[in-house]
C-alpha positions in Angstrom: 105.7 109.4 105.5 105.7 105.7 106.3 103.1 103.4 104.7 100.3 102.4 107.1 100.1 98.8 108.3 97.3 96.7 106.9 94.0 97.6 108.4 95.1 101.1 109.5 93.4 104.2 108.4 94.7 106.8 106.0 96.8 109.3 107.9 95.9 113.0 108.1 97.5 115.4 105.6 100.9 116.8 106.6 100.9 120.6 106.7 103.5 120.7 103.9 101.2 118.8 101.5 98.4 121.2 101.3 97.6 124.8 101.9 96.4 125.9 105.3 92.9 126.2 104.0 92.8 122.7 102.6 93.2 123.9 99.0 94.6 122.0 96.0 98.1 120.6 95.9 100.4 123.1 94.1 104.1 123.4 93.5 105.4 126.8 92.3 108.7 125.4 91.2 107.1 122.9 88.9 106.6 123.9 85.3 104.8 122.0 82.5 106.5 121.7 79.1 105.3 120.3 75.8 107.4 117.9 73.9 107.5 117.4 70.1 104.3 115.3 70.2 102.2 118.0 72.0 102.1 116.0 75.2 102.5 117.6 78.6 105.7 116.4 80.3 106.4 116.9 84.0 109.6 118.7 85.0 111.2 118.1 88.3 112.7 120.8 90.5 116.0 120.3 92.5 114.0 119.3 95.6 112.3 116.5 93.6 108.9 118.2 93.5 106.9 117.0 90.5 103.4 117.2 89.1 102.8 114.7 86.2 100.0 115.5 83.8 99.3 112.3 82.0 95.5 112.8 82.3 95.6 116.4 81.0 97.6 115.2 78.0 94.9 112.8 77.0 91.4 114.4 77.5 88.3 112.3 77.1 87.4 114.2 73.8 88.6 111.9 70.9 91.4 113.2 68.8 91.4 113.4 65.0 91.7 109.8 63.8 93.2 110.9 60.5 96.1 112.7 62.2 96.8 110.4 65.1 95.1 107.0 65.3 94.7 105.8 61.8 97.9 107.3 60.3 100.3 105.9 62.9 99.1 102.3 63.1 98.4 100.0 60.2 95.2 98.0 60.0 96.6 94.7 61.1 97.7 96.3 64.4 94.4 98.1 65.0 92.2 95.1 64.2 90.6 93.5 67.3 92.2 90.2 68.4 90.4 86.9 68.4 88.4 86.2 71.5 90.1 83.3 73.5 88.1 80.3 74.7 86.1 81.1 77.8 85.6 84.8 76.9 82.3 85.4 75.2 79.5 87.9 75.3 78.7 91.5 74.3 80.7 93.0 77.1 83.8 91.0 76.1 83.5 92.2 72.5 83.2 95.8 73.7 86.4 95.4 75.8 88.2 93.8 72.8 87.1 96.7 70.5 88.1 99.3 73.0 91.5 97.7 73.6 92.2 97.6 69.9 91.6 101.3 69.5 93.3 102.8 72.5 95.0 105.9 71.1 98.8 106.6 70.9 100.4 108.3 73.8 99.5 105.5 76.3 96.8 106.1 78.9 98.3 105.4 82.3 96.3 103.2 84.7 97.6 103.9 88.2 96.8 101.3 90.8 97.0 102.1 94.5 95.2 101.5 97.8 94.5 103.0 101.2 95.9 99.9 103.0 98.7 97.5 102.4 98.2 93.8 101.7 94.9 94.2 99.8 95.9 92.4 96.6 97.1 95.4 94.6 99.7 93.5 92.7 97.2 90.7 92.1 94.8 93.2 90.5 97.6 94.7 88.4 98.7 91.3 87.1 95.2 90.0 86.5 93.8 93.2 84.8 97.1 93.7 82.9 97.0 90.0 81.7 93.4 90.4 80.4 94.3 93.7 78.6 97.3 92.0 77.1 95.0 89.3 75.7 92.7 92.0 74.2 95.1 94.6 72.9 96.8 94.0 69.5 99.9 95.8 70.7 102.1 95.0 73.8 100.9 96.2 77.2 103.4 97.2 79.9 103.1 97.0 83.7 105.7 98.7 86.0 106.3 97.9 89.7 106.5 101.4 91.4 105.9 100.0 94.9 109.4 101.0 96.0 109.6 97.8 98.2 112.3 95.2 98.1 110.0 92.1 98.4 106.8 90.7 97.0 105.1 92.6 94.2 104.5 91.7 90.6 107.4 89.3 90.1 105.4 86.5 91.8 102.4 87.2 89.6 104.1 87.2 86.2 107.1 84.9 86.7 110.8 85.7 85.9 112.8 85.0 82.8 115.8 87.2 83.5 117.4 89.1 86.4 116.5 92.6 85.2 114.3 94.9 87.3 112.7 98.3 87.1 115.9 99.7 88.6 117.8 98.7 85.4 115.1 100.4 83.3 115.2 103.7 85.3 119.0 103.8 85.3 119.2 103.1 81.6 116.2 105.2 80.6 118.0 107.2 77.9 118.9 104.0 76.1 115.4 102.7 75.9 114.2 104.2 72.6 112.0 101.4 71.4 109.9 98.5 72.7 112.5 95.9 72.2 115.0 97.7 74.4 112.3 98.0 77.1 111.2 94.4 76.8 114.7 92.9 77.1 114.5 94.1 80.7 111.0 93.0 81.3 109.3 89.7 82.4 106.7 88.2 80.1 103.5 87.0 81.8 101.4 83.9 80.8 99.1 86.0 78.6 101.6 88.4 77.2 101.8 91.1 79.8 105.3 92.7 79.8 106.3 93.7 83.3 109.2 95.6 84.8 109.3 93.9 88.2 110.6 95.5 91.5 114.2 95.6 92.6 115.0 93.4 95.6 118.6 94.6 96.4 119.2 97.4 98.9 122.7 98.7 98.5 124.7 101.7 97.5 124.6 100.4 93.9 121.0 99.3 93.5 117.7 100.0 95.3 114.0 100.0 94.5 113.3 103.3 92.7 111.1 105.8 94.4 107.9 107.2 92.9 109.8 110.4 92.1 112.6 108.5 90.3 110.1 106.4 88.3 107.8 109.1 87.0 110.3 110.5 84.4 110.8 106.9 83.2 107.1 106.4 82.9 106.8 109.6 80.8 109.7 108.4 78.7 108.2 105.1 77.7 104.5 105.8 77.6 104.6 106.8 74.0 105.8 103.4 73.1 102.8 101.5 74.4 99.0 101.7 74.1 98.5 101.0 77.8 100.7 101.3 80.8 99.8 100.0 84.3 101.5 101.3 87.4 101.7 99.2 90.6 102.0 102.1 93.1 102.6 102.1 96.9 99.8 102.8 99.3 98.3 106.2 98.7 99.6 108.0 101.8 102.1 110.4 100.2 101.7 113.5 98.1 103.6 112.0 95.2 101.2 109.0 95.0 98.2 111.3 95.1 99.7 113.3 92.3 100.3 110.2 90.1 96.7 109.1 90.7 95.5 112.6 89.8 97.6 112.6 86.6 96.6 109.2 85.4 93.9 108.5 82.9 92.3 106.0 85.3 93.0 105.8 89.0 92.3 102.3 90.2 92.0 101.8 94.0 92.1 98.3 95.5 90.4 97.3 98.8 89.8 94.1 100.6 86.2 93.0 100.9 86.0 94.1 104.6 84.2 97.0 106.1 87.4 98.5 107.5 89.2 98.4 104.2 86.3 99.9 102.3 86.0 102.7 104.9 89.7 103.5 104.6 89.2 103.7 100.8 86.3 106.1 101.2 88.5 108.2 103.5 91.2 108.2 100.9 88.8 109.4 98.2 87.5 112.1 100.5 91.1 113.2 101.1 91.8 113.3 97.4 88.8 115.7 97.1 90.1 117.7 100.0 93.4 118.4 98.3 92.0 119.4 95.0 91.9 116.1 93.2 88.1 115.7 93.0 88.3 114.9 89.3 90.5 111.9 90.0 88.1 110.7 92.7 85.2 111.1 90.2 86.8 109.0 87.5 88.3 106.4 89.9 87.5 102.7 89.8 87.4 100.9 93.2 88.1 97.2 92.9 87.0 95.2 95.9 88.9 91.9 96.3 87.0 89.2 98.2 88.9 87.2 100.7 86.2 84.5 101.2 83.6 82.9 99.0 80.7 84.8 100.7 81.3 88.4 101.9 79.1 89.4 104.7 76.1 91.8 104.7 78.3 94.6 106.2 80.7 94.4 103.2 77.8 94.7 100.8 76.5 97.7 102.6 79.9 99.3 102.7 80.3 98.7 98.9 77.0 100.5 98.3 78.2 103.4 100.4 81.5 103.5 98.5 79.5 103.8 95.3 78.6 107.4 96.4 82.3 108.3 96.7 84.1 106.4 93.9 83.4 106.8 90.2 82.6 103.0 90.0 82.8 100.1 92.4 83.4 96.6 91.2 83.8 93.3 93.1 86.4 90.6 92.3 85.1 87.3 93.7 87.2 84.9 95.7 89.3 82.6 93.5 91.9 80.2 94.7 94.1 80.9 91.7 94.2 84.6 92.6 94.9 83.8 96.2 98.0 81.8 95.5 101.4 83.7 94.9 101.8 82.2 91.4 101.8 83.7 87.9 98.3 84.6 86.9 96.8 83.2 83.7 93.4 84.8 83.4 92.2 82.1 81.0 92.4 79.5 83.8 90.4 81.5 86.3 86.9 80.5 87.2 83.9 81.9 85.2 82.9 84.4 87.9 86.5 85.8 88.1 86.8 86.1 84.3 83.5 87.9 84.2 84.5 90.3 87.0 87.9 91.0 85.3 86.1 91.8 82.0 83.8 94.2 83.9 86.9 95.8 85.5 88.6 96.1 82.1 85.4 97.6 80.6 85.2 100.2 83.3 88.9 101.1 82.8 88.8 101.3 79.1 85.6 103.5 79.1 87.8 106.1 80.8 90.5 105.9 78.2 90.6 107.8 74.9 89.6 105.2 72.2 87.4 104.7 69.2 86.0 101.1 69.3 83.6 101.7 66.4 86.6 102.6 64.1 88.4 99.4 65.3 85.4 97.3 64.1 85.6 98.8 60.5 89.2 97.4 60.1 88.0 93.8 60.3 87.1 92.0 57.1 84.1 91.6 57.0 83.2 94.4 59.4 79.9 92.7 60.1 81.8 90.4 62.5 81.5 93.1 65.2 78.2 94.5 64.0 76.3 93.6 67.2 79.1 95.0 69.5 79.0 98.3 67.5 75.3 98.5 68.0 75.7 97.9 71.7 78.4 100.5 72.0 76.3 103.1 70.1 73.4 102.3 72.4 75.6 102.5 75.5 77.0 105.9 74.5 73.6 107.2 73.7 72.3 106.4 77.2 75.5 107.5 79.1 
């Protein structure tokens, strides 16, 4: 199924993608196995059908800290990082505590959209750059857009010629972070990124979603957070990846048409059995002008009844330019909006921010943030 042009609506479901009664997506040939860590691993049948289960492998219920979180990572790795200049406030501290305590196994943040050209790669680079600042361990972003132009490379810069194609091809050799990162590009704030392949030949090509999913499952245990820059959500495979991820992030332009298309996409996900993914989704609305109109604000309120959470990213010239993104240099409103987006994402990830605060000496440094978190959880 071809990707829709910018501004077009989400296409209707192909008969082969759902049952005749509009039931959930299923694949009889797909089996779910458990690896040595107790994580569900997707298997792929000869026809390429797959159903990843990254969300099921990491339920919202916290795991036993003594067996997983505390024992596998020393205190200096779990301690929250110092807040950079320009990032202050209780919400920022909550984000830093959550980022410091994301559990092993790597929650997958899948970013997609109903339309093309909405700023999806910009959101991946900006959100990933902020999470890289907050997380004591490296954060990885992967270009899964399967296109031979644009994408994340313009938002993180390039230091070598490697791409995601090299990583997928040499997947079996990538057994630690150093092996992965020698193929990755390093962004201004420390985000490691496997950028898209630009060559189209018999030797190299941009990997498809189906080709990249096994690689994602292979490396996700090496990182605390993994972001995927997916294609537009107009195929079954993209829907499945959104449903399997810990946090489905949808990106829309700040226009009535784009928001309506996003609402149709969320309704389609519910119609094919992925209602849970729609309920935990985060819709990031990217402004294309300093002052969105009244119709946009009304559409955002309407979208709030469909998505799990709707957040706005204000217009920022630095985000509008096709250059590497350093979130520290963004305007105050943009920094605040990205912190809110990171907070919404991390609240959907398995983490223990209170435990992270106890690692610091003295622990009273984060005392107010812990009180805020306890109050927030009590009123949730």
